[in-house]
C-alpha positions as CSV (number, residue, x, y, z in Angstrom):
1,X,-0.3,-0.1,0.3
2,X,1.1,3.2,-0.7
3,X,1.4,6.4,1.9
4,X,1.1,9.6,1.3
5,X,0.6,13.0,3.2
6,X,-2.0,13.9,0.8
7,X,-5.0,12.1,-1.0
8,X,-7.3,14.5,-3.0
9,X,-10.2,12.3,-5.0
10,X,-11.3,14.5,-8.1
11,X,-9.1,16.5,-10.4
12,X,-10.9,20.1,-10.6
13,X,-10.7,22.8,-7.8
14,X,-9.5,19.8,-5.5
15,X,-5.8,20.6,-7.5
16,X,-5.6,23.6,-6.1
17,X,-4.8,22.5,-2.7
18,X,-2.9,19.4,-4.3
19,X,-0.9,21.8,-5.5
20,X,-0.3,23.9,-2.2
21,X,0.4,20.7,-0.3
22,X,3.3,19.6,-2.9
23,X,4.2,23.3,-2.3
24,X,4.7,22.4,1.4
25,X,6.7,19.6,0.7
26,X,4.3,17.1,1.1
27,X,3.6,13.9,-1.1
28,X,0.6,14.1,-2.9
29,X,-1.9,11.5,-4.7
30,X,-4.9,12.5,-7.3
31,X,-7.3,9.9,-8.1
32,X,-9.4,10.8,-11.3
33,X,-12.2,7.7,-12.6
34,X,-12.7,9.9,-16.1
35,X,-10.9,13.0,-18.4
36,X,-8.5,15.5,-15.9
37,X,-9.9,19.1,-15.1
38,X,-13.4,18.2,-13.1
39,X,-16.8,18.8,-14.8
40,X,-16.2,22.4,-15.3
41,X,-13.6,21.8,-17.6
42,X,-14.7,18.8,-19.6
43,X,-18.8,18.7,-19.3
44,X,-19.9,21.7,-17.7
45,X,-19.1,25.6,-17.7
46,X,-16.4,25.8,-20.3
47,X,-17.6,24.0,-23.3
48,X,-21.1,25.3,-22.8
49,X,-19.9,29.0,-22.6
50,X,-17.4,28.3,-25.7
51,X,-20.8,26.7,-27.7
52,X,-23.1,29.5,-26.3
53,X,-20.9,32.2,-27.3
54,X,-21.2,31.2,-31.2
55,X,-25.1,31.2,-30.1
56,X,-24.8,34.7,-29.4
57,X,-22.9,35.6,-32.3
58,X,-25.4,34.2,-34.6
59,X,-28.3,36.0,-32.9
60,X,-26.1,39.4,-33.2
61,X,-26.3,39.2,-36.8
62,X,-30.3,37.8,-37.4
63,X,-30.9,41.2,-34.7
64,X,-29.0,43.2,-37.7
65,X,-31.8,44.3,-39.2
66,X,-33.0,46.1,-35.9
67,X,-30.1,48.7,-37.2
68,X,-31.0,48.9,-40.4
69,X,-28.3,46.7,-41.7
70,X,-29.0,44.0,-44.4
71,X,-27.1,41.2,-43.6
72,X,-28.0,37.1,-43.6
73,X,-26.2,33.9,-42.8
74,X,-26.0,31.5,-45.7
75,X,-24.2,28.7,-44.1
76,X,-23.5,27.7,-40.4
77,X,-21.1,24.7,-40.0
78,X,-22.8,23.5,-36.7
79,X,-20.5,20.1,-36.6
80,X,-17.7,22.1,-36.9
81,X,-18.2,24.2,-33.8
82,X,-19.1,21.3,-31.9
83,X,-16.2,19.3,-32.8
84,X,-13.9,22.6,-32.3
85,X,-15.0,23.1,-29.2
86,X,-14.5,19.4,-27.5
87,X,-11.3,19.3,-29.5
88,X,-9.9,22.4,-27.6
89,X,-11.6,20.8,-24.2
90,X,-9.9,17.8,-24.2
91,X,-6.5,19.2,-25.6
92,X,-6.5,21.3,-22.2
93,X,-7.4,17.9,-20.2
94,X,-5.0,16.0,-22.0
95,X,-2.5,19.3,-21.0
96,X,-3.8,18.9,-17.1
97,X,-3.1,14.8,-17.5
98,X,0.8,15.6,-19.1
99,X,1.4,17.5,-16.4
100,X,0.6,15.6,-13.5
101,X,1.8,12.7,-15.1
102,X,5.1,13.9,-15.5
103,X,5.1,15.8,-12.2
104,X,8.1,14.2,-9.7
105,X,5.5,15.2,-6.8
106,X,2.1,14.4,-7.6
107,X,1.1,10.5,-8.3
108,X,-1.9,10.3,-10.4
109,X,-4.2,6.9,-10.4
110,X,-6.9,6.7,-12.9
111,X,-10.0,4.9,-11.7
112,X,-12.7,5.3,-9.2
113,X,-11.9,5.9,-5.6
114,X,-13.4,3.3,-2.7
115,X,-13.0,4.2,1.0
116,X,-11.9,1.0,2.5
117,X,-11.7,3.1,5.9
118,X,-11.1,6.7,6.9
119,X,-8.3,7.5,5.1
120,X,-7.6,4.3,3.1
121,X,-8.9,4.1,-0.5
122,X,-8.6,1.7,-2.9
123,X,-9.2,1.8,-6.7
124,X,-11.5,0.4,-8.9
125,X,-11.6,0.2,-12.9
126,X,-8.8,2.1,-14.8
127,X,-5.5,1.6,-15.1
128,X,-4.8,1.4,-11.6
129,X,-7.4,-1.2,-10.5
130,X,-6.8,-2.5,-7.1
131,X,-4.5,0.1,-6.1
132,X,-4.8,1.0,-2.6
133,X,-3.1,4.0,-0.7
134,X,-3.5,5.9,2.4
135,X,-2.8,9.6,3.5
136,X,-2.5,11.6,6.2
137,X,-5.1,14.0,4.9
138,X,-8.1,13.1,2.1
139,X,-9.7,15.8,0.3
140,X,-13.4,15.1,-1.2
141,X,-13.6,16.8,-4.2
142,X,-15.5,13.8,-6.6
143,X,-18.4,16.6,-7.9
144,X,-22.0,15.6,-9.1
145,X,-23.3,14.0,-12.0
146,X,-27.1,15.1,-13.3
147,X,-30.0,13.6,-11.8
148,X,-32.2,11.5,-13.8
149,X,-35.9,11.8,-12.1
150,X,-38.1,9.5,-11.7
151,X,-40.5,9.4,-15.0
152,X,-42.3,6.4,-15.9
153,X,-40.4,4.9,-18.8
154,X,-37.9,6.7,-18.7
155,X,-35.4,4.0,-18.5
156,X,-37.1,2.7,-22.0
157,X,-36.3,6.2,-23.9
158,X,-32.9,7.4,-25.0
159,X,-32.2,10.5,-23.8
160,X,-29.6,13.4,-23.2
161,X,-28.2,14.6,-20.3
162,X,-26.1,18.0,-20.4
163,X,-23.4,15.9,-21.0
164,X,-24.2,14.5,-24.6
165,X,-25.8,17.5,-25.4
166,X,-23.0,19.4,-25.8
167,X,-21.8,16.7,-28.2
168,X,-24.5,16.6,-30.7
169,X,-23.1,17.4,-33.8
170,X,-26.4,18.5,-35.5
171,X,-29.0,20.2,-33.5
172,X,-32.4,18.6,-32.8
173,X,-35.3,19.4,-35.4
174,X,-37.5,19.5,-32.0
175,X,-36.0,19.3,-28.7
176,X,-37.8,18.8,-25.6
177,X,-36.3,19.8,-22.0
178,X,-37.2,18.8,-19.1
179,X,-36.2,21.4,-15.9
180,X,-36.4,24.9,-15.9
181,X,-32.8,25.7,-14.3
182,X,-29.7,27.3,-16.0
183,X,-29.1,24.3,-18.1
184,X,-32.3,24.1,-19.3
185,X,-32.4,27.9,-20.1
186,X,-28.6,27.8,-21.5
187,X,-29.2,25.0,-23.5
188,X,-32.2,26.1,-24.6
189,X,-30.9,29.4,-26.0
190,X,-28.2,27.2,-28.0
191,X,-30.3,24.5,-29.9
192,X,-33.0,27.1,-30.7
193,X,-30.8,29.5,-31.7
194,X,-29.3,27.1,-34.0
195,X,-33.1,26.5,-35.2
196,X,-34.0,23.8,-33.0
197,X,-38.0,23.7,-32.1
198,X,-37.7,24.0,-28.4
199,X,-40.1,23.1,-25.5
200,X,-39.0,23.5,-21.7
201,X,-41.3,21.6,-19.1
202,X,-40.4,22.8,-15.9
203,X,-41.9,22.2,-12.7
204,X,-41.9,25.7,-11.2
205,X,-44.3,28.6,-12.0
206,X,-41.0,30.3,-13.7
207,X,-37.5,29.3,-15.4
208,X,-34.8,30.1,-13.0
209,X,-36.9,29.7,-10.0
210,X,-33.6,30.1,-7.8
211,X,-33.0,34.2,-8.8
212,X,-35.2,37.2,-8.0
213,X,-38.9,36.3,-8.8
214,X,-39.1,40.0,-10.9
215,X,-36.0,38.2,-12.6
216,X,-37.3,35.1,-13.3
217,X,-40.6,35.9,-14.4
218,X,-38.8,38.4,-16.9
219,X,-36.8,35.4,-17.9
220,X,-40.0,33.1,-18.3
221,X,-41.9,36.1,-20.5
222,X,-39.1,36.0,-22.7
223,X,-37.9,32.6,-23.6
224,X,-41.9,31.9,-24.1
225,X,-42.2,34.4,-27.1
226,X,-39.4,32.3,-28.9
227,X,-39.8,28.6,-27.8
228,X,-43.1,26.1,-25.8
229,X,-42.6,26.9,-22.6
230,X,-44.8,24.8,-19.9
231,X,-43.9,26.1,-16.4
232,X,-45.9,24.9,-13.6
233,X,-45.5,21.2,-15.4
234,X,-43.7,17.9,-14.2
235,X,-43.2,15.9,-17.0
236,X,-44.7,11.9,-15.2
237,X,-44.3,10.0,-18.5
238,X,-42.0,9.2,-21.5
239,X,-42.1,7.0,-24.9
240,X,-40.6,6.5,-27.4
241,X,-41.6,5.7,-30.9
242,X,-38.8,5.2,-33.3
243,X,-37.0,8.4,-33.6
244,X,-39.9,10.1,-32.1
245,X,-39.9,10.5,-28.0
246,X,-43.5,11.9,-26.4
247,X,-43.3,13.5,-23.2
248,X,-46.4,13.7,-20.9
249,X,-46.8,16.2,-18.6
250,X,-49.3,17.4,-15.8
251,X,-49.3,20.9,-13.9
252,X,-47.6,20.9,-10.3
253,X,-48.4,22.9,-7.6
254,X,-46.3,23.8,-4.7
255,X,-47.3,23.9,-0.8
256,X,-47.7,20.7,2.2
257,X,-49.0,18.5,-0.4
258,X,-46.7,19.0,-3.5
259,X,-47.3,17.5,-6.6
260,X,-48.9,16.8,-9.9
261,X,-52.8,17.5,-10.4
262,X,-55.0,15.2,-11.6
263,X,-55.9,17.8,-14.6
264,X,-55.8,17.2,-18.4
265,X,-52.2,18.2,-18.9
266,X,-50.0,18.2,-22.5
267,X,-48.5,16.2,-24.3
268,X,-45.2,17.2,-26.4
269,X,-43.4,15.5,-29.1
270,X,-39.6,15.6,-30.4
271,X,-36.4,14.0,-31.7
272,X,-34.5,14.7,-28.5
273,X,-35.1,14.4,-25.1
274,X,-32.8,16.5,-22.7
275,X,-32.9,15.8,-18.7
276,X,-31.8,19.2,-16.6
277,X,-33.2,18.4,-13.6
278,X,-30.7,19.4,-11.5
279,X,-27.3,17.5,-10.6
280,X,-27.1,15.2,-7.7
281,X,-23.5,14.3,-5.8
282,X,-21.0,11.4,-6.4
283,X,-20.7,10.7,-2.5
284,X,-22.7,7.3,-3.6
285,X,-19.7,6.5,-5.2
286,X,-17.3,6.5,-2.7
287,X,-18.5,4.0,-0.1
288,X,-18.6,6.2,2.5
289,X,-19.9,3.8,5.0
290,X,-16.9,2.8,5.6
291,X,-15.9,6.0,7.4
292,X,-17.2,8.8,9.5
293,X,-18.2,11.0,6.6
294,X,-21.7,11.8,6.8
295,X,-24.0,13.1,4.1
296,X,-27.6,14.8,4.5
297,X,-30.4,13.7,3.0
298,X,-29.6,14.7,-0.8
299,X,-26.1,13.0,-0.6
300,X,-24.3,16.2,0.0
301,X,-21.2,15.7,2.2
302,X,-21.8,17.7,5.2
303,X,-19.1,20.2,6.4
304,X,-18.1,22.3,9.0
305,X,-17.2,25.9,8.6
306,X,-13.6,25.1,7.5
307,X,-14.7,22.4,5.2
308,X,-13.7,19.7,7.6
309,X,-16.2,16.6,7.3
310,X,-17.5,14.9,10.3
311,X,-14.7,12.1,9.6
312,X,-10.9,13.4,11.1
313,X,-8.6,14.4,8.4
314,X,-11.1,14.5,5.9
315,X,-12.0,17.6,4.3
316,X,-14.4,18.1,1.2
317,X,-15.1,20.8,-1.6
318,X,-16.8,22.2,-4.4
319,X,-20.1,20.5,-6.0
320,X,-20.2,17.5,-3.9
321,X,-20.9,19.8,-0.9
322,X,-23.9,21.1,-2.3
323,X,-23.5,24.9,-0.9
324,X,-23.2,26.3,-4.6
325,X,-22.8,24.4,-7.3
326,X,-20.7,26.7,-9.6
327,X,-17.0,26.5,-10.1
328,X,-15.5,30.0,-9.2
329,X,-17.4,28.8,-5.6
330,X,-15.5,24.9,-5.8
331,X,-12.1,27.6,-6.2
332,X,-13.1,29.8,-3.7
333,X,-13.5,26.6,-1.4
334,X,-10.1,25.6,-2.5
335,X,-8.6,28.5,-1.5
336,X,-10.3,28.2,2.3
337,X,-8.9,24.6,2.6
338,X,-5.8,26.1,1.5
339,X,-5.9,28.4,4.2
340,X,-6.8,26.0,7.0
341,X,-4.5,23.2,6.0
342,X,-1.6,25.3,5.7
343,X,-1.9,28.1,8.5
344,X,-2.4,27.9,11.9
345,X,-5.8,29.9,12.2
346,X,-8.5,28.5,10.8
347,X,-10.5,30.7,8.8
348,X,-14.4,30.0,7.9
349,X,-15.4,30.2,4.5
350,X,-17.6,32.8,3.4
351,X,-20.4,32.4,1.6
352,X,-22.5,35.6,2.3
353,X,-21.3,37.3,-1.5
354,X,-21.8,34.2,-4.0
355,X,-22.5,36.1,-7.6
356,X,-23.8,33.7,-9.9
357,X,-24.6,33.7,-14.0
358,X,-26.4,32.7,-16.7
359,X,-25.4,33.0,-20.3
360,X,-28.6,32.3,-21.4
361,X,-30.7,35.0,-23.7
362,X,-31.0,37.6,-22.2
363,X,-28.0,37.3,-19.7
364,X,-29.0,36.8,-16.1
365,X,-27.3,37.4,-13.2
366,X,-27.5,37.9,-9.4
367,X,-25.9,38.2,-5.7
368,X,-27.0,38.4,-2.3
369,X,-30.5,37.9,-1.1
370,X,-34.1,38.0,-3.4
371,X,-36.7,40.2,-2.2
372,X,-38.8,36.4,-1.5
373,X,-36.0,35.3,1.0
374,X,-35.9,39.0,2.9
375,X,-39.8,39.2,2.8
376,X,-39.6,35.7,4.3
377,X,-37.1,36.7,6.9
378,X,-39.1,39.9,8.4
379,X,-36.2,42.1,7.2
380,X,-36.6,45.6,5.8
381,X,-35.5,46.4,2.9
382,X,-35.9,49.0,0.1
383,X,-35.6,48.5,-3.9
384,X,-35.0,50.3,-7.2
385,X,-35.4,48.8,-10.3
386,X,-33.5,50.5,-13.5
387,X,-34.1,49.5,-17.1
388,X,-30.9,49.1,-19.7
389,X,-32.5,51.1,-21.9
390,X,-32.3,54.2,-19.9
391,X,-28.5,54.7,-20.7
392,X,-27.3,56.1,-23.6
393,X,-24.8,52.6,-24.3
394,X,-28.4,50.5,-23.3
395,X,-30.6,52.7,-25.7
396,X,-28.1,52.0,-29.0
397,X,-28.0,48.2,-27.8
398,X,-31.5,48.2,-27.8
399,X,-31.3,46.5,-24.6
400,X,-33.7,44.9,-23.2
401,X,-33.7,44.1,-19.4
402,X,-33.1,45.7,-16.0
403,X,-31.4,46.1,-12.9
404,X,-32.8,45.2,-9.7
405,X,-31.1,46.5,-6.5
406,X,-32.0,45.7,-2.8
407,X,-30.4,47.7,0.4
408,X,-31.5,47.8,3.7
409,X,-32.9,51.5,5.3
410,X,-29.3,52.5,6.1
411,X,-28.3,51.8,2.5
412,X,-26.4,48.6,3.1
413,X,-26.4,46.5,-0.7
414,X,-28.4,43.2,0.7
415,X,-28.7,42.2,-3.4
416,X,-28.5,42.9,-6.8
417,X,-30.1,40.8,-9.8
418,X,-29.6,41.8,-13.5
419,X,-31.5,40.9,-16.5
420,X,-30.1,42.0,-19.8
421,X,-26.9,42.1,-21.8
422,X,-23.4,41.9,-20.0
423,X,-24.8,41.0,-17.0
424,X,-22.2,38.3,-15.6
425,X,-20.0,40.9,-16.1
426,X,-22.0,44.1,-14.4
427,X,-22.7,42.6,-11.6
428,X,-19.0,42.3,-10.6
429,X,-18.7,45.8,-9.2
430,X,-21.4,45.2,-7.1
431,X,-19.5,41.9,-5.7
432,X,-17.0,44.2,-5.1
433,X,-18.8,46.8,-3.4
434,X,-20.2,44.0,-0.8
435,X,-17.1,42.3,-0.4
436,X,-13.7,45.0,-1.0
437,X,-15.6,48.3,0.2
438,X,-18.3,49.2,3.0
439,X,-21.0,47.3,1.1
440,X,-23.0,50.5,0.7
441,X,-24.5,52.1,-2.0
442,X,-22.0,55.0,-1.5
443,X,-19.1,52.7,-2.8
444,X,-21.4,52.5,-6.1
445,X,-23.1,56.6,-6.1
446,X,-19.3,57.9,-5.5
447,X,-17.6,55.8,-7.8
448,X,-17.1,57.5,-11.3
449,X,-18.3,55.8,-14.1
450,X,-17.2,55.7,-17.8
451,X,-19.9,57.5,-19.6
452,X,-21.7,56.3,-21.9
453,X,-20.6,52.8,-20.7
454,X,-23.0,50.1,-20.1
455,X,-21.7,50.5,-16.4
456,X,-24.3,52.8,-15.9
457,X,-27.0,50.8,-15.5
458,X,-25.2,49.5,-12.3
459,X,-24.4,53.1,-11.2
460,X,-28.5,54.8,-11.9
461,X,-29.7,51.6,-10.5
462,X,-28.2,52.2,-7.3
463,X,-28.7,55.6,-7.3
464,X,-31.9,57.9,-7.1
465,X,-35.2,56.7,-5.4
466,X,-35.4,53.3,-3.7
467,X,-39.2,52.3,-2.6
468,X,-40.2,50.3,0.6
469,X,-43.0,48.3,1.1
470,X,-44.5,50.8,-2.3
471,X,-43.6,53.7,-0.4
472,X,-40.6,56.1,-1.9
473,X,-37.6,55.8,0.6
């Protein structure tokens, strides 16, 4: 059995901690059952955002007439777009593998990790099947995989998850998406822009249900203008007849007796079915019963505020912890683990200002509390909504969107939610104000903003009159 100072399961953000351990002179092992680089690089944010940018370019050309420019698209080499993106992803993953394999400071094990006891792991499958190793410190960063809901007939139906959808070399003629979150929004935009007839079925009343309600409603309205959207519906059965897939859905209600309503539902047919119903942790593959590592009722690994699990010497980070399933959150958690492993003082992980973005059309981004969360908590607050087209740049862009600022009655920024062009970039000023500044509207109001840049949406959104409970503040 091989002995190490540090062992990490997973090769996403956990590699940041592994590299820090190497810099501390520790012996390090890395276990990975798939391509190197984790979910983001191989099956998530990198390939999807590369592909989505192609959709954004096409959408821009198709809108050229709005600006009195006569332009037309005569050809789209969709298969080449997809191949080149996936080849670039594979090259990046191979580069990480070459780097680790040639490193004298890392030992890379190929296969699936299964615990034998709290800090002993055996490899199953892969090139290193049967290998065993033990470490003084173990970091679990094994990520998540797509959730497949319990829908009648799903096991007998050919369906896609986001993993396969990102590799399709031709857009489906008719794409049915089960799920109403960010994956549904992004891939609906991608395939819809490239010609697919898109239908989205989501249980919640709006798409992007975790967004601020006003933003979620706006996204849903815009998507309903371009696609067929059945929100408030749950898929109950699927069937396949040759190349045609049919999805049956019933109205869905939330509350104490949440579930489908036995009313007349909808029946949707398509050539491809994309299941985008969330993600589940890979904790069930690790044989955690052999350890003292506890999970919650959804299978996410439980940690304390320092990211230590309930087992001595075992830490966890990233999607498998389930706090925020975002790459930048995993990187943030990795920084926290590095500090806590190699410094004397423990530092709690800080989640209070965690931004997110959806690269759909339009883009959506947010940080901090939503209005519904503040109402539920009984907090006093004030809001201000500002339209993009009220700025010179937004007007020139024919920008359809708005910023919603939420503050407390002393001017502290509680949240910000944006729908519109470059929302993922515009939100960053608010994040910096909430983390590195005083955290109040003054950070934004007193900063000089370039005129007539789109950043004036943020400046003006946090200036002027706010409304408190329907009254001016």
